[in-house]
C-alpha positions in Angstrom: 88.3 97.9 98.0 88.8 100.8 101.2 87.7 104.4 100.1 90.5 106.9 101.1 90.3 110.1 103.3 92.4 111.9 101.2 91.8 113.0 98.0 94.0 112.9 94.2 95.2 116.0 94.8 96.5 115.6 98.4 98.1 112.6 97.6 99.9 113.7 94.7 100.4 117.2 96.7 101.9 115.9 100.0 105.3 114.1 98.8 106.0 116.9 96.9 105.6 118.9 99.8 108.8 117.4 101.5 110.6 117.3 98.1 110.6 120.9 99.4 113.1 121.2 101.7 110.8 120.6 104.4 111.2 117.2 107.1 108.4 114.2 106.1 107.1 114.9 109.9 105.7 118.3 109.5 103.0 117.4 106.2 102.1 113.9 107.5 101.7 116.1 110.9 99.8 118.7 109.3 97.8 116.5 107.0 97.3 113.5 109.7 98.8 110.7 108.3 101.5 108.6 109.5 105.2 108.7 108.0 104.8 105.2 106.2 102.1 106.6 104.1 103.9 109.4 102.9 107.0 106.7 101.7 104.7 105.0 100.3 102.9 107.8 98.3 106.7 108.8 97.4 107.8 105.4 95.5 103.7 105.2 94.2 103.8 108.6 92.9 106.9 110.5 92.9 107.3 111.0 89.1 103.9 111.0 88.0 101.2 114.3 88.0 97.5 114.6 88.3 96.2 113.5 85.6 98.8 110.2 85.4 98.1 109.8 88.9 94.1 109.6 88.6 94.4 107.9 85.3 96.1 104.9 87.7 93.9 105.0 90.3 90.9 104.5 87.5 93.1 101.5 86.2 93.4 100.2 89.7 89.7 100.6 90.7 88.5 98.6 87.2 91.0 95.8 88.2 89.3 95.3 91.9 86.1 95.4 89.8 
């Protein structure tokens, strides 16, 4: 499985920045990622907090082994 270049906290915080009223392109440009990734993360992690996201990633990793 390909390792992400973003940490769990970044994956959680970047969509929150976009929710705060900042246009999606601003946080994407700041963090060097595509708009599509931002939308994907928002759909996947929209209602999660950091602990829930870490648990989800652990489960996905275990499933791939």
